[in-house]
C-alpha positions in Angstrom: 67.1 52.4 57.1 69.6 55.0 55.9 70.0 58.3 57.7 68.7 60.1 54.7 65.3 58.2 54.8 65.0 58.2 58.6 62.5 60.8 59.8 62.7 63.0 62.9 59.3 62.9 64.5 57.8 65.1 67.2 54.8 63.4 68.9 52.7 64.6 71.8 50.7 62.4 74.2 53.3 59.7 73.8 52.9 57.9 77.2 49.9 55.7 76.5 47.2 54.7 74.0 47.6 55.8 70.4 50.7 57.9 71.2 52.6 55.0 72.8 51.6 52.7 69.9 52.7 55.2 67.3 56.0 55.8 69.1 56.8 52.1 69.1 55.8 51.8 65.5 58.0 54.7 64.4 61.0 53.5 66.3 60.6 49.9 64.9 60.8 51.4 61.4 64.0 53.2 62.2 62.7 56.7 62.8 63.7 59.1 65.7 60.9 60.0 68.1 60.9 63.1 70.3 57.9 62.8 72.5 56.2 64.5 75.4 53.5 63.6 77.9 52.4 64.5 81.4 53.0 61.1 83.0 56.5 60.9 84.5 56.4 57.2 85.2 55.5 56.3 81.7 58.1 58.5 80.3 60.8 56.9 82.4 59.8 53.6 81.0 60.1 54.9 77.5 63.5 56.4 78.2 64.7 53.0 79.5 63.3 51.2 76.4 64.4 53.8 73.8 67.6 55.7 74.5 69.2 58.5 72.4 68.6 59.7 69.8 65.0 59.4 71.0 63.9 61.7 73.7 60.9 62.0 76.0 60.0 65.1 78.0 57.5 65.6 80.8 55.3 68.6 80.2 51.7 69.9 79.7 51.0 71.0 76.1 48.5 73.4 77.5 51.2 75.4 79.1 52.9 77.6 76.5 56.1 78.2 78.4 56.7 74.5 79.0 56.2 73.8 75.3 58.6 76.6 74.4 61.4 75.2 76.5 60.9 71.7 75.1 60.8 72.9 71.5 63.9 75.0 72.0 65.8 71.9 73.3 64.5 69.6 70.5 65.4 72.1 67.8 68.8 72.8 69.3 69.6 69.1 69.5 68.8 68.1 65.9 66.8 70.7 64.1 63.2 70.8 62.8 61.0 67.7 62.7 60.1 66.1 59.4 56.7 65.0 60.9 54.9 66.7 63.8 52.0 64.8 65.3 49.7 66.5 67.7 48.1 63.5 69.4 47.6 64.6 73.0 44.0 64.9 74.0 41.4 64.4 76.8 37.7 63.9 76.8 35.0 65.1 79.2 33.1 62.8 81.5 29.9 61.8 79.8 27.3 64.4 80.8 25.0 67.0 79.3 26.8 70.2 78.4 25.2 72.2 81.2 26.5 69.8 83.8 30.1 70.3 82.7 31.9 72.7 84.9 33.9 75.6 83.6 37.1 74.0 84.9 36.5 70.8 83.0 35.5 72.6 79.8 38.6 74.8 80.1 40.8 71.7 80.5 39.6 70.2 77.3 40.2 73.5 75.4 43.7 73.8 77.0 44.9 70.3 75.9 42.9 69.6 72.8 43.1 73.0 71.1 45.5 75.4 72.9 47.9 72.6 73.2 48.1 72.2 69.4 48.5 75.9 68.9 51.3 76.0 71.5 53.2 73.2 69.8 52.8 74.7 66.4 53.8 78.1 67.6 57.2 76.8 68.7 58.0 74.2 66.1 56.5 75.6 62.9 58.9 78.5 62.3 61.9 76.1 62.1 59.9 73.8 59.7 58.8 76.8 57.6 62.3 78.1 57.3 63.2 75.0 55.3 59.8 74.7 53.6 59.6 71.0 54.4 57.6 68.9 56.9 54.2 67.5 57.6 51.9 68.5 60.5 49.2 66.0 61.6 46.6 67.2 64.1 44.5 64.5 65.6 40.8 65.1 65.2 38.0 62.5 65.7 34.9 61.1 64.2 33.3 63.6 66.6 35.2 66.4 64.9 33.0 65.7 61.8 29.8 64.5 63.5 28.3 64.9 67.0 27.0 62.8 69.9 25.2 63.7 73.1 27.1 64.0 76.4 30.4 64.8 74.7 29.7 68.3 73.5 32.9 69.8 74.9 35.0 67.1 73.2 33.1 67.6 69.9 33.6 71.3 70.1 37.4 71.0 70.5 37.7 68.4 67.7 35.6 70.5 65.3 37.9 73.3 66.1 40.9 71.2 65.3 39.5 70.5 61.9 39.0 74.2 61.2 42.3 75.2 62.6 44.2 72.6 60.6 42.5 73.3 57.3 43.1 77.1 57.7 46.7 76.4 58.6 47.1 74.5 55.4 46.2 77.7 53.5 49.1 79.5 55.3 51.9 77.0 54.8 54.6 77.4 52.1 54.7 75.1 49.1 56.4 71.8 50.1 54.6 71.4 53.5 51.3 69.9 54.6 48.9 70.2 57.5 46.4 67.3 57.8 43.5 66.9 60.2 43.3 63.1 60.9 40.4 61.1 62.3 42.1 58.0 63.8 38.9 56.0 63.7 37.3 54.1 66.6 39.9 52.4 68.8 39.7 50.6 72.2 41.4 53.2 74.4 40.8 54.5 77.9 39.0 57.5 76.3 36.7 55.3 74.3 35.9 53.2 77.4 34.9 56.3 79.3 32.0 56.6 76.7 31.4 53.1 75.5 32.2 51.1 78.6 33.1 47.4 77.9 31.6 47.9 74.4 34.9 49.5 73.4 36.4 46.0 73.5 34.7 45.2 70.2 37.1 47.7 68.5 40.8 47.2 67.6 43.4 48.1 70.3 46.1 50.7 69.8 48.8 48.3 68.7 46.6 46.8 65.9 45.5 50.3 64.9 49.2 51.5 64.7 50.0 48.9 62.2 47.7 50.7 59.8 48.2 54.3 61.0 52.0 54.5 61.2 52.6 53.6 57.5 49.9 56.1 56.5 51.5 58.9 58.6 54.9 58.2 57.1 53.6 58.5 53.6 51.9 61.9 54.0 53.3 64.7 51.9 52.6 68.1 50.2 49.9 66.4 48.1 47.8 65.9 51.3 47.9 69.5 52.5 44.5 70.5 53.9 42.9 67.1 53.2 40.8 65.7 56.1 41.9 62.1 56.3 40.8 59.0 58.3 42.9 56.0 59.2 41.3 53.0 57.4 39.4 50.6 59.6 
């Protein structure tokens, strides 16, 4: 792939599951991945596997100052991303809403919603300056429907849908913001809800073979469109 067609991709939640599978898929196609996650051990493994120009930082997207320092370094090293994927997310333990503590509810809001806002706050100005780039915020099937015992998760993902579609109204021509439902994939998060039944769904690697090409093809025509990775 030529340098002109290679994309610079910022990806959160890169250490496992869908994030790890996407990172591997992007790199295999010749793109540069700048990722972040909270797991230091997994990030060390990624650094050994994929050296520069790729980069992997340990931080919590729910902490604005940590995101600010990371973004400043990424932008200084190579400029604004062509594709920004807010994938990092957590789910509550399965329980009725009134049994979820304030601490657990706040953790979901911090990662699933404030985390996206923090990343956008520090990367978007550089993208807007050149009027180019695609932002993909991961939603969920439970961001467009609901289920019992995951009310906090549903609330954050419905919020991601609204935030992203409103952001799409604010972007300059030439850019796009897309809320993406990844579909149902056998991940640790799904197993926390479905148990062993999650095994009947495709794993992250199989999913990424469909998702990565879709993400790479997104452009201004997709601005504000709620999309779903085909099953």
